[in-house]
C-alpha positions in Angstrom: 79.4 210.6 152.3 76.8 211.0 150.0 78.4 208.2 147.5 79.0 205.9 150.7 75.2 206.7 151.7 74.1 205.9 147.9 76.1 202.5 148.0 74.6 201.3 151.2 70.8 202.3 150.6 71.2 200.6 146.8 72.2 197.4 148.4 69.5 196.3 150.6 71.5 198.2 153.4 73.3 195.2 154.1 76.9 196.0 153.2 79.5 196.8 155.5 82.7 198.9 154.9 84.5 196.4 152.9 81.8 195.9 150.4 80.7 199.7 150.3 84.5 200.1 149.5 84.6 197.5 146.6 81.6 198.9 145.0 82.8 202.5 144.9 85.9 201.1 143.2 84.1 199.5 140.9 82.4 202.4 140.2 86.0 204.4 139.5 85.5 206.2 142.8 89.0 206.3 144.5 88.7 206.0 148.4 90.6 204.5 151.1 89.0 201.5 153.3 90.0 203.3 156.4 87.9 206.4 155.2 84.9 204.3 153.7 84.8 202.9 157.9 85.3 206.2 159.2 82.4 207.9 157.4 80.2 204.8 157.4 80.7 205.4 161.7 79.9 209.1 161.4 76.8 208.1 159.2 75.8 205.6 161.7 75.1 202.8 159.0 76.7 199.4 159.1 76.7 196.0 157.5 74.3 193.2 158.8 75.6 190.2 160.5 74.9 186.7 160.3 72.7 184.9 163.2 72.5 181.3 164.1 71.1 178.8 161.6 67.9 176.7 162.2 67.7 173.3 160.7 64.7 172.5 158.5 65.7 169.2 157.6 63.1 166.4 158.2 65.0 163.0 157.1 63.3 160.1 155.6 64.4 157.5 157.3 62.7 154.8 155.3 63.9 156.3 151.6 66.9 154.8 149.7 69.3 157.8 149.3 71.8 158.6 146.5 75.4 158.4 147.4 77.3 161.8 148.3 79.1 162.8 145.2 80.4 166.0 146.4 82.1 165.2 149.7 81.6 168.4 150.9 83.6 170.1 148.0 81.5 172.7 146.8 83.5 174.0 144.0 82.9 173.9 140.4 85.0 174.7 137.1 82.0 175.9 135.1 78.2 176.6 135.3 75.9 173.5 135.1 78.5 171.4 137.1 77.0 171.3 140.4 73.7 172.5 141.8 73.0 172.5 145.5 69.4 172.8 146.9 67.8 173.4 150.2 65.0 175.4 151.6 64.1 177.6 154.7 61.2 179.0 156.6 59.7 182.6 157.3 57.2 183.6 160.0 54.4 185.9 158.9 51.2 187.0 160.7 49.4 184.8 157.8 51.6 181.9 159.2 54.6 180.0 157.8 56.2 180.6 154.5 58.7 178.0 153.2 61.1 179.1 150.4 63.3 176.8 148.5 66.3 177.6 146.6 68.5 176.0 143.8 72.2 177.5 143.3 74.7 176.8 141.1 78.1 176.2 142.7 80.4 177.9 140.0 79.2 181.1 140.7 77.0 180.8 143.5 74.1 182.1 141.3 70.5 181.3 142.4 68.9 179.4 139.4 65.7 178.7 140.8 63.4 179.3 143.7 59.6 178.9 144.9 57.8 179.9 148.0 54.9 178.0 149.4 52.8 177.6 152.4 53.8 174.0 153.5 56.9 172.2 152.9 55.9 169.5 150.5 57.7 167.9 147.5 55.8 170.2 145.3 57.8 173.4 146.7 61.2 171.9 145.9 60.0 170.6 142.6 58.7 173.9 141.8 62.1 175.3 142.4 63.8 172.6 140.4 61.7 173.0 137.5 62.5 177.0 137.4 66.1 175.8 137.4 65.9 173.3 134.8 64.0 175.8 132.5 66.5 178.6 133.0 69.7 176.5 132.6 68.9 173.7 130.3 71.3 171.4 131.3 71.8 168.4 129.2 73.3 164.9 130.1 76.7 165.9 128.5 76.9 168.5 131.3 77.2 165.8 133.6 75.3 168.0 136.1 75.3 166.9 139.9 72.1 168.1 142.2 73.2 168.0 145.9 70.9 168.3 148.8 70.5 167.0 152.2 68.3 164.2 153.1 65.2 166.0 153.6 62.2 163.8 152.7 61.2 166.4 150.0 64.5 165.7 148.1 64.9 161.7 148.4 61.2 161.6 147.2 60.4 159.3 144.5 58.8 162.1 142.6 62.1 164.3 143.1 64.4 161.6 141.9 62.2 160.5 138.7 62.5 164.5 137.9 66.1 164.7 138.1 66.5 161.7 136.4 64.1 163.0 133.4 66.2 166.0 133.5 69.4 164.0 133.1 70.9 165.2 136.4 72.8 163.0 138.8 71.6 163.3 142.4 73.7 163.5 145.3 72.7 163.5 149.0 74.7 164.3 152.0 74.5 163.1 155.8 71.5 163.9 157.8 71.9 166.8 160.7 75.5 167.8 159.5 75.4 171.6 158.0 78.8 170.8 156.6 77.3 168.3 154.2 75.2 170.9 152.5 77.5 173.9 153.4 76.8 176.1 150.3 73.1 175.8 150.4 73.2 176.5 154.1 75.2 179.7 153.5 72.9 180.9 151.0 69.8 180.7 153.5 71.7 182.1 156.1 72.5 185.4 153.7 68.7 185.4 152.5 67.5 185.2 156.4 70.0 187.9 157.6 69.8 190.5 154.6 65.9 190.3 153.9 64.1 188.3 156.3 65.5 189.3 159.7 66.1 192.8 159.0 62.6 193.8 158.0 60.6 191.6 160.5 57.8 191.3 161.3 56.0 190.2 157.9 52.5 190.8 157.8 51.6 188.8 154.6 53.5 185.9 152.7 52.7 188.1 149.6 55.1 190.4 151.1 57.7 187.9 151.6 57.5 186.7 148.2 57.7 190.0 146.7 60.8 190.9 148.5 62.3 187.5 147.9 62.1 188.3 144.2 63.8 191.6 144.6 66.6 189.9 146.6 67.1 187.3 144.3 67.7 189.7 141.0 70.1 192.0 143.5 72.0 188.8 144.7 72.4 187.6 140.9 73.3 190.9 139.3 74.6 193.5 141.9 75.8 191.6 145.1 79.5 191.4 145.2 80.5 187.9 146.6 84.1 187.6 148.2 84.3 184.0 147.2 84.3 184.8 143.4 86.6 187.9 143.3 84.1 190.4 144.9 81.8 190.4 141.5 78.3 189.6 141.2 77.2 186.1 140.3 76.0 186.8 136.5 79.1 188.9 135.8 81.4 185.6 137.0 79.5 183.8 134.4 79.3 186.3 131.7 83.3 186.1 132.3 83.3 182.3 131.8 81.4 182.5 128.7 83.2 185.3 127.3 86.6 183.8 127.6 85.2 180.3 126.5 84.4 181.8 123.3 87.5 183.5 122.8 90.5 182.1 120.5 92.7 180.1 122.6 91.0 180.5 125.7 92.8 180.1 129.0 91.4 178.2 132.0 88.8 180.2 133.6 89.4 180.9 137.3 87.4 182.9 139.9 
């Protein structure tokens, strides 16, 4: 029971029985999933549940939009092949705070994020700048950046920055969550695992600090079922390790 409580506590108290069981197995602790479920019930602990999404897209009907290069296919064979971007908002006692994310589709790693008091182009540009600085994409990567038709993402300044970085823009259809499903999923996890669980938020600074901690945990510790129940950073490390090995086999997640 102590091990189960520890894993649950160390992972933002968001893991359900399956993730706790998976993490214990990764640590070499042999236990049946049904045992974890039973002991979690006894401890009175459980994983968080996703809520309904809230739309933040404000389309710019006058702006020219790039075509959709993704077509709802949010899979990538390697890092720096496809990034998706979106932002969400958080209510605090000091007012609204907007948080933008950029995610690499290969291992679902958060490669850039930024928080600001207004949902301007500067907000999403700052998140993009962090991603570009951290990942150093080149034109040879053929990187595609996908977003919804929000005014911030189709602005001239944002389009120019993508062009300067050698990144190909892609934009989905307004009003359909499926056209930017991966980013919507990340936003939902963020709201469920951090924002809703710890509300109300007194200050914007508290949200920023919690987001910083969550992003680090998400990238380096959180087990993602879509990539084989390993953290995003580990998935990327496996890719590059296999890429460097002689006669490397194709890397699959």
